[in-house]
C-alpha positions, 0 to 999 in steps of 0.5 A, spaced: 477 394 804 477 402 805 471 405 809 470 412 810 468 413 818 466 420 822 469 418 829 470 423 834 477 425 835 477 425 842 475 418 842 480 415 838 486 419 841 483 416 848 483 409 845 490 410 842 493 412 849 490 407 853 492 401 848 498 404 846 496 402 839 500 407 834 495 407 828 488 408 827 487 402 823 490 397 828 486 401 833 479 399 829 481 392 828 483 391 835 476 394 837 472 390 832 476 383 834 474 385 842 467 386 840 466 380 836 469 376 842 465 379 847 458 378 843 460 371 842 461 370 849 455 373 851 451 368 846 455 362 849 452 364 856 445 363 853 447 355 853 449 355 861 445 350 864 442 348 858 447 343 855 446 336 859 453 333 858 451 326 861 458 326 865 459 322 871 464 326 875 465 320 880 467 316 874 472 321 872 475 322 879 477 314 879 481 314 873 
């Protein structure tokens, strides 16, 4: 999909230098993948301590 974006050139250059990604397209793809992954992890953290797995650790250790 083609999209026109107005991005700060300094931001793009710094990101490309830090990541060693050579094309702007690959840089944007990587950035979006990282953003999606970070948001998914953040959403998973909402469930911390709320899911009861009903696991007996002593029984698992005896196996």
